[in-house]
C-alpha positions in Angstrom: 0.0 -0.2 -0.1 0.9 3.3 -0.7 0.6 6.2 1.7 1.2 9.9 1.0 0.4 12.9 3.3 -2.5 15.3 2.1 -3.2 13.7 -0.8 -7.0 12.5 -0.4 -7.5 15.5 2.4 -5.9 18.1 -0.2 -8.3 16.9 -3.2 -11.6 17.2 -1.0 -10.6 20.7 0.0 -9.3 22.0 -3.5 -13.2 22.2 -4.9 -14.1 23.8 -1.2 -11.7 26.5 -1.9 -12.7 27.1 -5.6 -16.2 26.9 -4.5 -15.8 29.5 -1.6 -13.8 32.0 -3.7 -16.6 31.4 -6.7 -19.3 32.9 -4.3 -17.9 36.3 -4.9 -17.6 36.0 -8.5 -18.9 36.9 -11.7 -16.4 35.0 -13.8 -18.7 31.9 -14.4 -16.4 30.3 -16.8 -13.4 30.6 -14.5 -15.1 28.8 -11.9 -16.6 25.9 -13.8 -13.2 25.3 -15.1 -11.2 25.3 -11.8 -14.6 23.3 -10.4 -14.0 20.5 -12.9 -10.0 20.7 -12.7 -10.2 20.1 -9.2 -12.9 17.2 -9.1 -10.7 15.8 -11.9 -7.8 15.5 -9.2 -9.0 12.2 -7.5 -8.9 10.7 -11.5 -5.7 12.2 -12.0 -3.6 11.0 -8.8 -4.8 7.2 -9.6 -4.0 6.9 -12.9 -0.7 8.9 -11.6 -0.2 5.8 -9.1 -0.9 2.5 -11.8 2.1 4.2 -13.9 4.8 5.1 -10.5 3.0 1.8 -8.8 0.9 -0.8 -10.0 -3.1 -0.7 -10.3 -3.2 -3.3 -7.6 -1.6 -1.2 -5.1 -4.2 0.8 -2.4 -3.3 4.5 -2.0 -4.0 5.9 1.2 -3.6 9.5 3.0 -0.6 9.0 5.7 -2.8 11.4 7.6 -5.6 9.7 10.1 -7.5 11.5 12.6 -7.3 9.7 15.9 -10.6 9.9 17.7 -10.2 6.1 19.6 -10.5 8.4 23.0 -13.8 9.1 22.0 -14.3 5.2 21.3 -14.9 6.3 17.7 -11.7 4.9 15.9 -9.7 6.3 13.1 -10.7 8.7 9.8 -8.6 7.9 7.5 -8.9 7.7 3.6 -8.2 5.0 1.3 -9.1 3.6 -2.1 -8.6 0.6 -2.9 -9.8 -2.1 -5.5 -13.2 -1.9 -4.4 -13.7 1.6 -4.0 -12.0 2.1 -7.2 -14.3 2.2 -9.6 -16.8 4.2 -7.4 -14.1 7.1 -6.9 -13.5 7.1 -11.0 -17.2 7.1 -11.2 -17.6 10.2 -8.8 -14.6 12.0 -10.2 -14.9 11.7 -13.6 -18.2 12.7 -14.2 -18.6 15.0 -11.7 -15.1 16.9 -13.2 -17.1 16.8 -16.7 -20.8 17.6 -15.9 -19.2 20.7 -14.1 -17.9 22.2 -17.7 -21.3 21.0 -18.6 -23.2 23.3 -15.8 -21.8 26.4 -17.5 -24.2 26.8 -20.3 -27.2 25.1 -18.5 -27.2 26.9 -15.2 -26.9 30.1 -16.8 -29.4 29.7 -19.1 -31.6 28.1 -16.2 -31.1 31.0 -13.7 -31.8 33.3 -16.7 -35.1 31.9 -17.1 -35.5 32.0 -13.5 -34.9 35.7 -13.0 -37.1 36.5 -16.3 -40.1 34.5 -14.3 -39.9 37.2 -11.1 -37.8 34.3 -9.0 -35.3 35.3 -7.1 -32.5 33.2 -6.9 -28.7 32.7 -6.1 -26.6 32.5 -8.9 -23.4 30.5 -10.4 -20.9 30.9 -7.3 -23.5 29.4 -5.4 -24.4 26.6 -7.5 -21.2 25.6 -7.8 -20.0 26.1 -4.7 -23.3 23.8 -3.6 -22.1 21.3 -6.6 -18.5 21.5 -5.5 -19.1 20.3 -1.9 -21.9 17.8 -2.8 -19.4 16.3 -5.2 -16.2 16.1 -2.7 -18.7 14.8 -0.1 -19.6 11.4 -2.3 -15.5 11.2 -3.0 -15.2 11.3 0.5 -18.1 8.2 1.0 -15.7 6.3 -1.4 -12.7 7.0 0.6 -14.0 6.3 4.2 -12.6 3.7 6.3 -14.8 4.5 9.6 -19.0 4.3 9.7 -19.1 7.6 11.8 -16.7 9.3 8.7 -19.0 8.0 6.0 -22.2 9.2 7.8 -20.7 12.7 7.9 -19.7 12.5 4.2 -23.2 11.0 3.5 -25.3 14.1 5.5 -23.0 16.6 3.6 -24.1 14.9 0.0 -27.6 15.3 1.1 -28.1 18.5 2.6 -26.1 20.3 -0.7 -28.3 18.3 -3.0 -31.6 19.0 -1.0 -30.2 22.9 -1.7 -29.6 22.7 -5.3 -33.1 20.7 -5.9 -34.9 23.8 -3.3 -33.0 26.1 -5.4 -32.6 25.6 -8.7 -34.8 22.6 -9.1 -38.5 22.5 -11.9 -41.7 22.3 -11.2 -42.8 22.6 -7.5 -39.5 22.4 -6.5 -39.5 23.2 -2.5 -42.3 20.5 -1.9 -40.1 18.1 -4.2 -37.0 18.6 -2.3 -38.8 18.4 1.1 -40.0 15.1 0.3 -36.7 14.4 -1.1 -35.1 15.5 2.2 -37.3 13.7 4.3 -36.8 10.5 2.4 -33.0 10.4 2.3 -33.0 11.9 5.9 -35.1 9.0 7.0 -32.5 6.5 5.3 -29.9 8.5 7.2 -31.9 7.7 10.3 -32.4 4.8 10.2 -28.3 3.8 8.9 -26.8 6.2 11.8 -29.3 4.4 14.4 -27.7 1.0 13.5 -24.4 2.1 13.4 -24.5 3.8 16.8 -26.2 0.5 17.9 -22.9 -1.8 16.4 -20.2 1.0 17.3 -21.3 1.9 21.0 -21.3 -2.0 21.6 -18.2 -2.8 19.8 -16.1 0.1 21.3 -15.2 1.3 17.7 -16.6 2.7 14.1 -13.6 1.3 12.1 -14.2 -1.0 9.1 -11.1 -0.6 7.9 -7.6 -0.2 9.8 -4.7 0.8 8.5 -1.6 -1.5 9.7 2.1 -1.9 8.7 1.1 -1.1 5.4 -1.9 -2.9 5.1 -5.5 -2.9 5.0 -7.2 -5.0 7.6 -11.1 -5.3 7.8 -12.6 -5.8 11.7 -14.1 -9.0 12.6 -17.7 -9.8 11.7 -20.4 -7.8 14.4 -21.8 -10.9 15.4 -18.6 -12.4 17.2 -18.4 -8.7 18.8 -21.1 -8.2 19.7 -23.1 -11.3 19.7 -27.2 -10.8 18.5 -27.4 -7.3 18.8 -25.6 -7.4 15.2 -29.2 -8.2 14.0 -30.9 -5.2 14.9 -27.9 -3.2 13.9 -27.8 -4.9 10.5 -31.7 -4.8 10.3 -31.3 -0.6 10.7 -28.2 -0.3 8.4 -29.5 -2.5 5.6 -33.0 -0.9 5.3 -31.4 2.6 5.5 -29.2 1.7 2.3 -32.1 -0.1 1.1 -34.3 3.5 1.0 -31.1 5.3 -0.4 -30.3 3.0 -3.4 -34.2 3.0 -4.1 -34.9 -0.8 -4.5 -38.6 -1.6 -5.2 -40.9 -1.3 -2.2 -38.5 2.3 -1.1 -38.4 4.0 -4.1 -41.1 6.2 -4.5 -39.5 9.5 -3.7 -36.4 9.0 -6.1 -38.6 9.9 -9.5 -40.1 12.9 -8.2 -36.2 14.3 -7.1 -34.3 13.3 -9.8 -36.6 14.0 -12.8 -37.2 17.7 -11.4 -33.4 18.8 -9.7 -31.5 21.0 -12.5 -30.1 18.4 -15.1 -26.3 18.5 -14.0 -27.2 17.6 -10.4 -29.9 15.0 -11.9 -26.3 13.6 -13.5 -24.7 13.1 -10.1 -28.3 12.0 -8.0 -29.1 9.4 -10.4 -26.4 7.2 -10.9 -23.4 8.5 -8.4 -25.2 9.4 -5.0 -27.9 6.5 -5.3 -25.3 3.8 -6.0 -22.8 4.9 -3.0 -25.8 2.5 -0.9 -24.6 0.2 -2.8 -21.0 0.2 -2.4 -21.8 1.1 1.6 -23.6 -2.4 1.2 -20.2 -4.1 -0.4 -18.0 -2.3 2.0 -19.5 -2.6 5.0 -22.0 -5.5 5.0 -19.9 -8.1 4.1 -17.6 -7.4 6.6 -20.0 -7.0 9.4 -23.4 -9.0 8.6 -22.0 -11.8 6.4 -23.8 -14.5 8.4 -27.2 -12.6 8.0 -26.8 -11.7 4.1 -25.6 -15.5 3.4 -29.0 -16.3 5.3 -30.9 -13.5 3.0 -29.5 -14.0 -0.1 -32.0 -15.3 -1.8 -34.6 -12.9 -0.9 -31.9 -10.1 -1.8 -31.7 -11.7 -5.2 -35.6 -12.0 -6.0 -36.2 -7.8 -4.8 -32.9 -6.9 -7.0 -35.0 -9.1 -10.0 -38.4 -7.8 -9.3 -36.4 -3.8 -8.9 -34.9 -4.9 -12.1 -38.0 -5.3 -13.9 -40.2 -3.1 -12.3 -38.1 0.1 -12.9 -37.8 -1.1 -16.4 -41.7 -1.5 -17.3 -42.6 1.8 -15.1 -40.2 3.1 -17.7 -41.5 2.4 -20.8 -45.0 4.2 -19.8 -42.9 7.2 -19.0 -43.4 10.5 -21.8 -41.1 12.5 -19.7 -37.7 12.2 -20.9 -36.1 12.6 -17.2 -38.6 10.6 -15.2 -38.2 7.9 -17.7 -34.5 7.8 -16.9 -35.7 8.2 -13.0 -37.2 4.7 -13.2 -34.2 3.7 -15.3 -32.3 4.1 -12.5 -34.4 2.2 -10.0 -33.9 -0.7 -12.4 -29.8 -0.3 -12.5 -29.7 -0.4 -8.7 -31.4 -3.8 -9.1 -28.3 -4.7 -11.0 -25.9 -3.5 -7.9 -28.1 -5.2 -5.6 -28.4 -8.6 -7.5 -24.7 -8.7 -7.9 -23.7 -7.8 -4.4 -26.4 -10.4 -3.1 -24.5 -13.6 -5.2 -22.0 -13.1 -2.1 -19.3 -13.8 -4.8 -16.5 -12.6 -6.2 -18.0 -12.1 -9.5 -21.0 -10.5 -8.6 -19.9 -8.1 -6.1 -16.7 -7.5 -8.5 -19.4 -6.7 -11.6 -21.7 -4.9 -8.7 -18.9 -2.6 -8.6 -17.6 -2.0 -12.1 -21.7 -1.7 -12.5 -21.8 1.4 -10.6 -19.2 2.7 -13.1 -21.1 1.8 -16.0 -24.3 3.2 -14.8 -22.4 6.8 -13.7 -21.1 7.1 -17.4 -24.1 6.1 -18.8 -27.3 7.4 -17.1 -24.6 10.7 -16.6 -24.8 10.6 -20.4 -28.2 10.3 -21.1 -29.2 12.9 -18.5 -26.7 15.1 -20.1 -28.6 14.6 -23.5 -32.3 15.6 -21.9 -30.4 19.3 -20.7 -29.3 19.6 -24.0 -33.1 19.5 -25.5 -34.5 21.7 -22.5 -31.8 24.2 -22.7 -32.0 24.5 -26.8 -35.9 23.4 -27.5 -37.7 25.9 -24.8 -37.7 23.1 -22.0 -38.8 20.1 -24.1 -39.0 17.2 -22.2 -42.0 15.0 -23.7 -41.0 12.1 -25.8 -44.3 12.3 -27.5 -43.3 15.5 -28.7 -39.9 14.6 -30.1 -39.3 13.3 -33.2 -36.4 12.4 -35.6 -34.2 14.6 -33.7 -30.9 12.2 -34.7 -31.1 14.3 -38.1 -30.1 18.0 -36.3 -28.3 16.3 -32.9 -26.0 13.9 -34.9 -23.9 13.8 -32.3 -26.1 13.7 -29.7 -27.9 11.2 -30.7 -24.7 9.4 -31.3 -23.8 10.1 -27.7 -27.4 9.0 -26.3 -27.0 5.8 -28.3 -23.3 4.7 -26.2 -25.5 5.9 -23.1 -28.3 3.3 -23.5 -25.6 0.5 -24.6 -24.0 1.4 -21.2 -27.0 0.1 -19.4 -28.0 -2.7 -22.2 -24.8 -3.9 -21.6 -23.5 -4.0 -25.6 -19.7 -3.8 -26.7 -18.0 -1.7 -27.0 -19.2 0.1 -23.5 -18.2 -0.8 -20.0 -21.8 -2.4 -19.3 -20.6 -5.5 -21.4 -18.2 -6.3 -18.6 -20.3 -5.5 -15.3 -22.8 -7.6 -16.5 -21.2 -10.6 -18.0 -19.7 -10.5 -14.3 -23.3 -10.1 -12.3 -24.7 -13.2 -14.4 -21.5 -15.6 -13.6 -22.0 -14.4 -9.7 -25.5 -15.2 -9.9 -24.8 -18.4 -11.8 -22.4 -19.5 -8.6 -24.3 -18.4 -6.5 -27.3 -20.7 -7.2 -27.8 -24.2 -6.9 -28.2 -24.9 -10.6 -28.9 -29.3 -9.6 -32.4 -29.3 -11.9 -34.0 -28.2 -14.8 -36.2 -26.2 -12.2 -33.6 -24.1 -11.1 -31.7 -23.5 -14.4 -35.2 -22.6 -16.0 -36.2 -19.9 -13.1 -32.3 -18.0 -13.7 -32.6 -18.1 -17.4 -36.2 -16.6 -17.5 -35.4 -14.0 -14.6 -32.2 -13.1 -16.4 -34.1 -13.3 -19.7 -36.9 -10.5 -18.4 -34.4 -8.5 -16.8 -31.8 -8.3 -19.3 -34.8 -7.9 -22.2 -36.6 -5.0 -20.0 -33.9 -3.3 -20.2 -32.9 -3.3 -23.8 -36.8 -2.2 -24.1 -37.0 0.7 -22.8 -33.4 1.6 -23.9 -33.9 1.0 -27.6 -37.5 2.1 -27.8 -36.6 5.5 -26.3 -33.9 6.1 -28.6 -36.5 5.9 -31.5 -39.3 7.4 -30.1 -36.4 10.6 -29.8 -34.5 10.4 -32.3 -35.8 8.5 -35.6 -39.2 8.7 -37.5 -40.3 12.2 -38.9 -38.2 15.0 -37.7 -39.9 17.2 -35.3 -40.4 21.0 -36.8 -38.9 23.9 -34.9 -35.6 22.2 -34.1 -31.8 23.8 -34.7 -29.0 22.2 -36.7 -26.6 20.6 -34.1 -23.7 23.3 -33.2 -20.9 21.7 -32.0 -19.8 23.9 -29.1 -18.6 22.9 -25.5 -22.0 21.9 -24.2 -22.6 19.2 -26.6 -18.6 18.4 -26.5 -18.7 17.4 -22.9 -21.5 15.0 -23.9 -19.9 13.0 -26.4 -16.9 12.9 -24.3 -18.1 11.6 -21.4 -19.6 8.8 -23.8 -16.2 8.4 -25.8 -14.6 7.9 -22.1 -16.8 4.4 -21.5 -15.6 3.3 -24.5 -11.7 3.8 -23.5 -12.7 2.3 -20.4 -14.4 -0.9 -22.1 -10.9 -1.2 -24.1 -8.7 -0.8 -20.9 -10.9 -3.0 -18.5 -8.0 -4.7 -17.0 -6.8 -1.7 -15.1 -10.1 -2.1 -13.1 -10.2 -5.5 -13.2 -7.1 -6.7 -11.2 -7.4 -4.5 -8.4 -10.9 -5.2 -7.9 -10.5 -9.0 -8.3 -8.1 -8.6 -5.4 -10.1 -6.8 -3.0 -13.3 -8.5 -3.2 -11.2 -11.5 -2.6 -9.9 -9.9 0.6 -12.9 -9.0 1.6 -14.8 -12.2 0.8 -12.1 -14.0 3.3 -12.5 -11.4 5.8 -16.2 -11.2 5.7 -16.8 -15.1 4.9 -13.6 -17.1 5.6 
C-alpha cells in the first residue's frame, strides 16, 4: 500500500476552496473550469499511481484523525480495488458535468429570473455542486462508519439545496420530499451504526496497520445477537438510499425535477453509493445475516430491475424515464452484491461506474433538449432528432448501450460478471433451477433493452420534429460526447480496473465469509 500525506484530504479541500472563491465572483467560466480541474484530481491521482506503482496498490492518505479516545476509531481516507470504480466514476462524472453546468445553469438561472424569482447565482451553484461532489468522494474514501455518515449528510444537504434553489416544478415541495426520505434512510443507517459502534467500542471497518488494510471481525463475533438489530437498521437505510423496489417512491420525483446537471450526479452517483456501502460494510459486519437472506435479496433485485424498467417504458417525460431507469439499474447492483461471490460483487462495483457514465450521458442529453428546445422533455413531442443532433444522438446511443451491456461499452463486462456471479451463487442442480435463473435474466435484460431502444427510436428516429435547430458543436455538447467516448475507452482498458478489484473483493470475502 502507498501512503502519501495530504493526497486525499487535499483533493477534497481544493474544490471547496474553489467554490468559496466563486461565491463572490461573476467569472462563471473560470469557476467552472477550476471546479472541473479540481474535481478531476482524484482521477489523476489514480492514473498516476497506476504509472508509478501498479493498479493493485491501494493509495492511502498517511494523515489519520485519531478519535479512539472517544471510542470512535480513526478517520482515514484510502482507495483500494473495491472503491476504485466508485471514486473513478464520481471524479470523472462530476468533473465533466461541471463544464456542462456552465451553459445549462446560466440558462436556467436567467429563465428563473425572467419569471420573477429570486435565485442564487452561479457562484452559489458551483459552491453547492462542489460540496456535493466531494462529499460523495469522501464516502468512497471512508474507512469508518461515522466518517462515512458525516460525508453522507453533507451530500444530502448540498443536493437538497440544489434542488430547492434551482429545480423545476414545485421544487420546494419536491426537495422537501427528497429531504425527508433521504433523512429517514440516514436516520436508520446512523441508528444501526450507533447501536453497533457503541457496543463494539469502535466504528472502524478498515484499519491501516503496518502498510496493510485490515478488516474488523464480523459484528456477531463482537456484539453477538445484537448484530441482527444493527443489521436491520443499516440495511433498510441503505435500501431506501438505493431506491430498491418498495422504497423507491421518492426517487422519480426528486431526480426528474432536479436541475439536469444535478440529476446527472444524483441518479447514477449518489444512489449507487448505498450499493457500495452494502458491499464495503455489509459483507464485513453482517456476512452471516446476508448469507441467510441472499436468495431473498436476489429476488428483490430481479423485481427491482423488471419493475423499474417496465415503469420506465410507460413514461413520456424523458427525465422521469431516466429516473425510473435508475431504479432498475440499482437492481443490478443489488443482484451482484447479493450473490456474495467475487464475480458478482466485482460486477456490481463495475456496474456502478458503467451506470455513472451511461446515465450521466443520458441526463446531459436531456439537458441539451431542455436548454435548446425551450424546455422540451415530452417524448411524445420528440421525433427524428438524430437529423438535427447527430452527435448528441450518437452519445445517447452509447449511454443506452452502457445500461443494456452492449459492446463497446463497460456494461458488457459488468453484466457478464454479475451473471457469472448469479450462476455460481444459485445451485443449478435441477432443470427447474436452470429455467428459473435463465428466465429471470432474460426478462431482466430484455426489459432494460426494451426501454432503452424504444426510447432511442421515439426520440431520435421517425419524422423529424419541427422547430429543432441544427446541431452546433460547442463545448456544451462536446462534454456529452466526451463522456460517452470515455466509456468506450474504459471498455478497452478494463484490465486496469479488474485486476485491483479482483484482489480487493477476494480479500473482502475472505475477511467476511472466511
